[in-house]
Backbone atoms as SQL, in Angstrom:
CREATE TABLE atoms (id INTEGER PRIMARY KEY, chain TEXT, resi INTEGER, resn TEXT, atom TEXT, x REAL, y REAL, z REAL);
INSERT INTO atoms VALUES
  (1, 'A', 1, 'MET', 'N', 52.372, -40.297, 31.703),
  (2, 'A', 1, 'MET', 'CA', 50.989, -39.761, 32.119),
  (3, 'A', 1, 'MET', 'C', 50.799, -38.892, 33.458),
  (4, 'A', 2, 'GLU', 'N', 51.863, -39.207, 34.140),
  (5, 'A', 2, 'GLU', 'CA', 51.943, -38.326, 35.273),
  (6, 'A', 2, 'GLU', 'C', 52.031, -36.952, 35.045),
  (7, 'A', 3, 'ASN', 'N', 52.504, -36.523, 34.376),
  (8, 'A', 3, 'ASN', 'CA', 52.589, -35.185, 33.978),
  (9, 'A', 3, 'ASN', 'C', 51.533, -34.362, 33.435),
  (10, 'A', 4, 'GLU', 'N', 50.757, -35.540, 32.635),
  (11, 'A', 4, 'GLU', 'CA', 49.683, -34.442, 31.977),
  (12, 'A', 4, 'GLU', 'C', 48.861, -33.924, 32.535),
  (13, 'A', 5, 'ASP', 'N', 48.279, -32.736, 32.457),
  (14, 'A', 5, 'ASP', 'CA', 47.400, -32.031, 33.146),
  (15, 'A', 5, 'ASP', 'C', 45.702, -33.006, 33.247),
  (16, 'A', 6, 'PHE', 'N', 45.461, -32.738, 34.645),
  (17, 'A', 6, 'PHE', 'CA', 44.057, -33.201, 34.651),
  (18, 'A', 6, 'PHE', 'C', 43.040, -33.397, 33.449),
  (19, 'A', 7, 'LEU', 'N', 42.881, -32.150, 33.106),
  (20, 'A', 7, 'LEU', 'CA', 41.834, -31.913, 32.083),
  (21, 'A', 7, 'LEU', 'C', 42.035, -33.022, 30.715),
  (22, 'A', 8, 'VAL', 'N', 43.304, -33.014, 30.316),
  (23, 'A', 8, 'VAL', 'CA', 43.799, -33.137, 29.039),
  (24, 'A', 8, 'VAL', 'C', 43.511, -35.119, 29.732),
  (25, 'A', 9, 'ARG', 'N', 43.967, -35.867, 31.042),
  (26, 'A', 9, 'ARG', 'CA', 43.732, -37.095, 31.003),
  (27, 'A', 9, 'ARG', 'C', 41.833, -37.633, 31.029),
  (28, 'A', 10, 'PHE', 'N', 41.789, -36.285, 31.386),
  (29, 'A', 10, 'PHE', 'CA', 39.876, -36.400, 31.579),
  (30, 'A', 10, 'PHE', 'C', 39.081, -36.406, 29.773),
  (31, 'A', 11, 'GLY', 'N', 39.833, -35.460, 29.350),
  (32, 'A', 11, 'GLY', 'CA', 39.567, -35.571, 27.763),
  (33, 'A', 11, 'GLY', 'C', 39.777, -36.687, 27.203),
  (34, 'A', 12, 'LYS', 'N', 40.866, -37.190, 27.085),
  (35, 'A', 12, 'LYS', 'CA', 41.785, -38.704, 26.581),
  (36, 'A', 12, 'LYS', 'C', 40.573, -39.985, 26.897),
  (37, 'A', 13, 'ARG', 'N', 40.222, -39.588, 28.069),
  (38, 'A', 13, 'ARG', 'CA', 39.307, -40.878, 28.617),
  (39, 'A', 13, 'ARG', 'C', 38.253, -40.674, 28.163),
  (40, 'A', 14, 'ILE', 'N', 37.190, -39.501, 28.186),
  (41, 'A', 14, 'ILE', 'CA', 36.019, -39.435, 27.535),
  (42, 'A', 14, 'ILE', 'C', 36.299, -39.820, 25.801),
  (43, 'A', 15, 'ARG', 'N', 36.969, -39.432, 25.081),
  (44, 'A', 15, 'ARG', 'CA', 37.356, -39.823, 23.834),
  (45, 'A', 15, 'ARG', 'C', 37.606, -41.350, 23.554),
  (46, 'A', 16, 'HIS', 'N', 38.361, -41.675, 24.696),
  (47, 'A', 16, 'HIS', 'CA', 38.737, -43.499, 24.271),
  (48, 'A', 16, 'HIS', 'C', 36.617, -44.252, 24.495),
  (49, 'A', 17, 'LEU', 'N', 36.584, -43.716, 25.869),
  (50, 'A', 17, 'LEU', 'CA', 35.387, -44.261, 25.600),
  (51, 'A', 17, 'LEU', 'C', 33.895, -43.656, 24.685),
  (52, 'A', 18, 'ARG', 'N', 34.388, -42.776, 24.392),
  (53, 'A', 18, 'ARG', 'CA', 33.344, -42.554, 22.621),
  (54, 'A', 18, 'ARG', 'C', 33.897, -43.252, 21.679),
  (55, 'A', 19, 'ASN', 'N', 34.918, -43.241, 21.420),
  (56, 'A', 19, 'ASN', 'CA', 35.143, -44.201, 20.416),
  (57, 'A', 19, 'ASN', 'C', 35.170, -45.695, 20.667),
  (58, 'A', 20, 'ALA', 'N', 35.165, -45.910, 21.376),
  (59, 'A', 20, 'ALA', 'CA', 34.646, -47.476, 22.142),
  (60, 'A', 20, 'ALA', 'C', 33.427, -47.786, 21.659),
  (61, 'A', 21, 'LYS', 'N', 32.333, -46.703, 21.937),
  (62, 'A', 21, 'LYS', 'CA', 31.236, -46.593, 21.858),
  (63, 'A', 21, 'LYS', 'C', 30.521, -46.744, 20.143),
  (64, 'A', 22, 'GLY', 'N', 31.713, -46.395, 19.777),
  (65, 'A', 22, 'GLY', 'CA', 31.420, -46.218, 18.127),
  (66, 'A', 22, 'GLY', 'C', 30.801, -45.153, 17.835),
  (67, 'A', 23, 'ILE', 'N', 30.694, -43.821, 18.525),
  (68, 'A', 23, 'ILE', 'CA', 30.030, -42.832, 18.196),
  (69, 'A', 23, 'ILE', 'C', 30.750, -41.318, 17.900),
  (70, 'A', 24, 'SER', 'N', 30.230, -40.501, 16.975),
  (71, 'A', 24, 'SER', 'CA', 31.155, -39.244, 16.928),
  (72, 'A', 24, 'SER', 'C', 30.992, -38.163, 17.828),
  (73, 'A', 25, 'GLN', 'N', 31.927, -37.090, 17.674),
  (74, 'A', 25, 'GLN', 'CA', 31.997, -36.184, 18.598),
  (75, 'A', 25, 'GLN', 'C', 30.663, -35.592, 18.322),
  (76, 'A', 26, 'GLU', 'N', 30.328, -35.412, 17.235),
  (77, 'A', 26, 'GLU', 'CA', 28.558, -34.718, 16.759),
  (78, 'A', 26, 'GLU', 'C', 27.451, -35.400, 17.581),
  (79, 'A', 27, 'ALA', 'N', 27.655, -37.085, 17.009),
  (80, 'A', 27, 'ALA', 'CA', 26.370, -37.459, 17.761),
  (81, 'A', 27, 'ALA', 'C', 26.445, -37.656, 19.169),
  (82, 'A', 28, 'LEU', 'N', 27.776, -37.458, 19.965),
  (83, 'A', 28, 'LEU', 'CA', 27.746, -37.352, 21.353),
  (84, 'A', 28, 'LEU', 'C', 26.981, -36.087, 21.732),
  (85, 'A', 29, 'GLY', 'N', 27.605, -34.953, 21.236),
  (86, 'A', 29, 'GLY', 'CA', 27.076, -33.455, 21.344),
  (87, 'A', 29, 'GLY', 'C', 25.605, -33.308, 21.368),
  (88, 'A', 30, 'LEU', 'N', 25.226, -33.943, 20.130),
  (89, 'A', 30, 'LEU', 'CA', 23.735, -34.017, 19.894),
  (90, 'A', 30, 'LEU', 'C', 22.887, -34.769, 21.393),
  (91, 'A', 31, 'GLU', 'N', 23.338, -35.627, 21.617),
  (92, 'A', 31, 'GLU', 'CA', 22.692, -36.516, 22.730),
  (93, 'A', 31, 'GLU', 'C', 22.753, -35.671, 24.341),
  (94, 'A', 32, 'VAL', 'N', 23.667, -35.081, 24.420),
  (95, 'A', 32, 'VAL', 'CA', 23.984, -34.012, 25.623),
  (96, 'A', 32, 'VAL', 'C', 23.523, -32.748, 25.005),
  (97, 'A', 33, 'ASP', 'N', 23.081, -32.271, 24.211),
  (98, 'A', 33, 'ASP', 'CA', 22.921, -30.960, 24.030),
  (99, 'A', 33, 'ASP', 'C', 23.974, -30.162, 24.228),
  (100, 'A', 34, 'LEU', 'N', 25.173, -30.443, 23.597),
  (101, 'A', 34, 'LEU', 'CA', 26.553, -29.751, 23.453),
  (102, 'A', 34, 'LEU', 'C', 27.139, -29.408, 21.890),
  (103, 'A', 35, 'GLU', 'N', 27.619, -28.371, 21.542),
  (104, 'A', 35, 'GLU', 'CA', 27.968, -28.400, 20.412),
  (105, 'A', 35, 'GLU', 'C', 29.281, -29.215, 19.751),
  (106, 'A', 36, 'GLN', 'N', 29.414, -29.655, 18.921),
  (107, 'A', 36, 'GLN', 'CA', 30.273, -30.512, 18.699),
  (108, 'A', 36, 'GLN', 'C', 31.827, -29.973, 18.967),
  (109, 'A', 37, 'THR', 'N', 31.691, -28.770, 18.878),
  (110, 'A', 37, 'THR', 'CA', 32.966, -27.823, 18.983),
  (111, 'A', 37, 'THR', 'C', 33.499, -27.705, 20.436),
  (112, 'A', 38, 'TYR', 'N', 32.427, -27.857, 21.285),
  (113, 'A', 38, 'TYR', 'CA', 32.655, -27.982, 22.910),
  (114, 'A', 38, 'TYR', 'C', 32.879, -29.254, 23.169),
  (115, 'A', 39, 'ILE', 'N', 32.486, -30.626, 22.178),
  (116, 'A', 39, 'ILE', 'CA', 33.199, -31.598, 23.075),
  (117, 'A', 39, 'ILE', 'C', 34.521, -31.676, 22.529),
  (118, 'A', 40, 'SER', 'N', 35.022, -31.527, 21.322),
  (119, 'A', 40, 'SER', 'CA', 36.581, -31.280, 20.945),
  (120, 'A', 40, 'SER', 'C', 37.564, -30.662, 21.802),
  (121, 'A', 41, 'ASP', 'N', 36.779, -29.293, 22.658),
  (122, 'A', 41, 'ASP', 'CA', 37.394, -28.829, 23.814),
  (123, 'A', 41, 'ASP', 'C', 37.581, -29.778, 24.809),
  (124, 'A', 42, 'ILE', 'N', 36.418, -30.432, 25.007),
  (125, 'A', 42, 'ILE', 'CA', 36.661, -31.100, 26.274),
  (126, 'A', 42, 'ILE', 'C', 37.656, -32.500, 26.139),
  (127, 'A', 43, 'GLU', 'N', 37.816, -33.138, 24.993),
  (128, 'A', 43, 'GLU', 'CA', 38.380, -33.838, 24.529),
  (129, 'A', 43, 'GLU', 'C', 39.810, -33.740, 24.688),
  (130, 'A', 44, 'ARG', 'N', 40.091, -32.710, 24.059),
  (131, 'A', 44, 'ARG', 'CA', 41.658, -31.766, 24.198),
  (132, 'A', 44, 'ARG', 'C', 42.203, -31.319, 25.250),
  (133, 'A', 45, 'GLY', 'N', 41.285, -31.032, 26.201),
  (134, 'A', 45, 'GLY', 'CA', 41.592, -30.952, 27.695),
  (135, 'A', 45, 'GLY', 'C', 41.710, -29.027, 27.796),
  (136, 'A', 46, 'VAL', 'N', 41.056, -28.400, 27.062),
  (137, 'A', 46, 'VAL', 'CA', 40.816, -27.082, 27.204),
  (138, 'A', 46, 'VAL', 'C', 39.539, -26.407, 27.665),
  (139, 'A', 47, 'ARG', 'N', 38.540, -27.259, 28.112),
  (140, 'A', 47, 'ARG', 'CA', 37.599, -26.787, 28.610),
  (141, 'A', 47, 'ARG', 'C', 37.533, -27.443, 30.274),
  (142, 'A', 48, 'ASN', 'N', 37.036, -26.934, 30.958),
  (143, 'A', 48, 'ASN', 'CA', 36.701, -27.428, 32.346),
  (144, 'A', 48, 'ASN', 'C', 35.209, -27.817, 32.291),
  (145, 'A', 49, 'VAL', 'N', 34.873, -28.555, 32.369),
  (146, 'A', 49, 'VAL', 'CA', 33.081, -28.996, 32.217),
  (147, 'A', 49, 'VAL', 'C', 32.553, -29.110, 33.741),
  (148, 'A', 50, 'GLY', 'N', 31.381, -28.493, 33.342),
  (149, 'A', 50, 'GLY', 'CA', 30.472, -28.561, 34.571),
  (150, 'A', 50, 'GLY', 'C', 29.796, -30.065, 34.912),
  (151, 'A', 51, 'VAL', 'N', 29.657, -30.024, 36.026),
  (152, 'A', 51, 'VAL', 'CA', 29.081, -31.245, 36.638),
  (153, 'A', 51, 'VAL', 'C', 28.094, -31.961, 35.969),
  (154, 'A', 52, 'ARG', 'N', 27.031, -30.969, 35.390),
  (155, 'A', 52, 'ARG', 'CA', 25.663, -31.352, 34.950),
  (156, 'A', 52, 'ARG', 'C', 26.353, -31.974, 33.620),
  (157, 'A', 53, 'SER', 'N', 26.864, -31.488, 32.704),
  (158, 'A', 53, 'SER', 'CA', 27.528, -31.842, 31.410),
  (159, 'A', 53, 'SER', 'C', 28.376, -33.378, 31.683),
  (160, 'A', 54, 'VAL', 'N', 29.111, -33.218, 32.550),
  (161, 'A', 54, 'VAL', 'CA', 29.848, -34.216, 33.058),
  (162, 'A', 54, 'VAL', 'C', 28.884, -35.666, 32.918),
  (163, 'A', 55, 'HIS', 'N', 27.713, -35.372, 34.032),
  (164, 'A', 55, 'HIS', 'CA', 26.685, -36.306, 34.116),
  (165, 'A', 55, 'HIS', 'C', 26.073, -36.479, 32.933),
  (166, 'A', 56, 'ALA', 'N', 25.566, -35.843, 32.179),
  (167, 'A', 56, 'ALA', 'CA', 24.970, -35.929, 30.788),
  (168, 'A', 56, 'ALA', 'C', 26.228, -37.135, 29.951),
  (169, 'A', 57, 'ILE', 'N', 27.477, -36.881, 30.020),
  (170, 'A', 57, 'ILE', 'CA', 28.368, -37.264, 29.243),
  (171, 'A', 57, 'ILE', 'C', 28.484, -38.733, 29.623),
  (172, 'A', 58, 'ALA', 'N', 28.355, -38.874, 30.882),
  (173, 'A', 58, 'ALA', 'CA', 28.508, -40.453, 31.156),
  (174, 'A', 58, 'ALA', 'C', 27.136, -41.412, 30.872),
  (175, 'A', 59, 'THR', 'N', 25.933, -40.607, 31.037),
  (176, 'A', 59, 'THR', 'CA', 24.837, -41.557, 30.704),
  (177, 'A', 59, 'THR', 'C', 24.853, -41.593, 29.385),
  (178, 'A', 60, 'ALA', 'N', 25.192, -40.711, 28.308),
  (179, 'A', 60, 'ALA', 'CA', 25.056, -40.750, 27.014),
  (180, 'A', 60, 'ALA', 'C', 26.420, -41.992, 26.541),
  (181, 'A', 61, 'LEU', 'N', 27.284, -42.047, 27.358),
  (182, 'A', 61, 'LEU', 'CA', 28.521, -43.087, 27.010),
  (183, 'A', 61, 'LEU', 'C', 28.322, -44.448, 27.734),
  (184, 'A', 62, 'GLY', 'N', 27.248, -44.540, 28.692),
  (185, 'A', 62, 'GLY', 'CA', 26.650, -45.472, 29.164),
  (186, 'A', 62, 'GLY', 'C', 27.355, -46.218, 30.396),
  (187, 'A', 63, 'VAL', 'N', 28.186, -45.032, 31.209),
  (188, 'A', 63, 'VAL', 'CA', 28.942, -45.397, 32.017),
  (189, 'A', 63, 'VAL', 'C', 28.459, -45.025, 33.322),
  (190, 'A', 64, 'THR', 'N', 28.682, -44.966, 34.275),
  (191, 'A', 64, 'THR', 'CA', 28.707, -44.033, 36.109),
  (192, 'A', 64, 'THR', 'C', 29.642, -42.973, 35.550),
  (193, 'A', 65, 'MET', 'N', 29.053, -41.867, 36.635),
  (194, 'A', 65, 'MET', 'CA', 30.396, -40.897, 36.713),
  (195, 'A', 65, 'MET', 'C', 31.625, -41.271, 36.935),
  (196, 'A', 66, 'ALA', 'N', 31.812, -42.173, 38.059),
  (197, 'A', 66, 'ALA', 'CA', 32.764, -43.050, 38.938),
  (198, 'A', 66, 'ALA', 'C', 33.914, -43.737, 37.448),
  (199, 'A', 67, 'GLU', 'N', 33.003, -44.415, 36.696),
  (200, 'A', 67, 'GLU', 'CA', 33.702, -44.855, 35.543),
  (201, 'A', 67, 'GLU', 'C', 34.726, -43.987, 34.669),
  (202, 'A', 68, 'LEU', 'N', 33.450, -43.002, 34.362),
  (203, 'A', 68, 'LEU', 'CA', 33.932, -41.810, 33.567),
  (204, 'A', 68, 'LEU', 'C', 35.467, -41.345, 34.119),
  (205, 'A', 69, 'PHE', 'N', 35.091, -41.332, 35.037),
  (206, 'A', 69, 'PHE', 'CA', 36.720, -40.588, 35.846),
  (207, 'A', 69, 'PHE', 'C', 37.898, -41.837, 36.463),
  (208, 'A', 70, 'GLN', 'N', 37.363, -43.088, 35.855),
  (209, 'A', 70, 'GLN', 'CA', 38.941, -43.911, 36.170),
  (210, 'A', 70, 'GLN', 'C', 39.850, -43.586, 35.504),
  (211, 'A', 71, 'GLY', 'N', 40.699, -43.845, 35.838),
  (212, 'A', 71, 'GLY', 'CA', 42.165, -43.677, 35.301),
  (213, 'A', 71, 'GLY', 'C', 42.371, -42.165, 35.221),
  (214, 'A', 72, 'VAL', 'N', 42.012, -40.981, 35.761),
  (215, 'A', 72, 'VAL', 'CA', 42.244, -40.264, 35.559),
  (216, 'A', 72, 'VAL', 'C', 42.941, -39.210, 36.506),
  (217, 'A', 73, 'GLU', 'N', 42.597, -40.105, 37.844),
  (218, 'A', 73, 'GLU', 'CA', 43.200, -39.501, 38.837),
  (219, 'A', 73, 'GLU', 'C', 44.610, -38.929, 38.751);
């Protein structure tokens, strides 16, 4: 995990939390007003997502922003 890019680790964290909540990329996208493809890009580590979107994703997943970044450092 040390060699993985930060965005890839962050995306994996979002995917893990989303799957734990049992929601699809599409459902998360609808909740935060982002396209499913954008959520997919975030989860694959190809998008550098903005702070407002990070906050919206954390809220939709029921975690704090700090919890969203746990283990990503």
